[in-house]
Structures are given as structure tokens and as C-alpha cells.
C-alpha positions in Angstrom: -21.6 12.9 14.1 -21.5 9.6 12.3 -24.7 7.5 12.3 -24.7 4.3 14.4 -24.8 1.1 12.4 -27.7 -1.3 12.9 -27.1 -4.9 13.9 -28.2 -6.0 10.5 -25.5 -3.8 8.9 -22.9 -5.4 11.1 -24.2 -8.9 10.3 -24.0 -8.1 6.6 -20.4 -7.0 7.1 -19.4 -10.1 9.0 -21.1 -12.5 6.5 -19.5 -10.7 3.6 -16.1 -10.9 5.2 -16.4 -14.6 5.7 -18.0 -15.2 2.3 -15.3 -16.2 -0.1 -12.5 -17.7 2.1 -12.2 -18.9 5.7 -11.0 -16.0 7.8 -9.8 -15.6 11.4 -11.4 -13.5 14.1 -8.8 -10.7 13.6 -9.8 -10.2 9.9 -13.5 -10.1 10.9 -12.8 -7.5 13.6 -10.9 -5.2 11.2 -13.2 -5.7 8.2 -16.4 -5.1 10.2 -14.8 -2.3 12.2 -15.5 -3.9 15.6 -13.4 -4.8 18.6 -12.6 -8.2 19.9 -15.1 -7.9 22.8 -18.1 -6.9 20.6 -17.4 -9.4 17.8 -17.7 -12.5 19.9 -21.6 -12.3 20.5 -22.1 -11.7 16.8 -20.0 -14.7 15.8 -21.6 -16.9 18.5 -25.1 -15.9 17.3 -24.3 -16.4 13.6 -22.8 -19.9 14.3 -25.8 -20.9 16.5 -28.2 -19.8 13.7 -26.2 -21.8 11.2 -25.1 -18.8 9.1 -21.4 -19.2 9.9 -19.3 -22.3 10.3 -16.2 -22.4 12.3 -13.2 -24.8 12.1 -12.2 -26.7 15.2 -8.6 -25.8 14.9 -6.4 -24.2 17.6 -7.0 -20.9 15.7 -10.6 -21.0 14.5 -11.5 -19.9 10.9 -14.9 -18.6 10.0 -16.9 -19.1 6.7 -20.3 -18.1 5.6 -22.6 -21.2 5.1 -25.1 -21.6 2.2 -27.9 -20.5 4.6 -25.8 -17.5 5.6 -25.5 -16.6 1.8 -29.3 -16.6 1.5 -29.7 -14.4 4.6 -27.0 -12.1 3.3 -28.7 -11.8 0.0 -32.0 -11.0 1.7 -30.4 -8.4 4.0 -28.8 -6.7 1.1 -32.1 -6.5 -0.7 -33.8 -5.0 2.3 -30.9 -2.5 2.6 -31.3 -1.4 -1.1 -35.0 -1.1 -0.8 -35.3 0.9 2.4 -32.0 2.8 2.7 
């Protein structure tokens, strides 16, 4: 039975996906292995915390902010240290 991912692991996957280029929600869903219903709260929380920025276009694009890069680096360090 596969192990359930932690919220931090999912956040790392989302921030990594949005790191280099602006991506749409579909790409985030597939790269983070989520569905459209479960990805929305994560995106909303990351935007609210200032870790992701979103374009105001008809089809929003997501990108990791500088603050998100720092959090991502910290989460990766924690993952390497403890897992």
C-alpha cells in the first residue's frame, strides 16, 4: 500500500512545478498528482501566503514567488534531514 503524502510534500511539488515558468492549473494538477478539486485549496493558500503569484488573465497562470523559493528551499532541507 503506498504511503500517503504529507501536505508539505504536496506543497513542495506545487512550488517546484511553478518554479521556472508560469504554468496553468492543469499542469499543476498533473505534476503534483492531484485532482482539480483538491488542488484549489492548496493554490488559494499558497497565493494568500505570498508563495505563489497568479496572473489576472482569463486562464490564470501560476508562478512561485521569491518568498515561495525560500520556503521551498527550507522544506527540501527538512525533507532531506528527516526523511
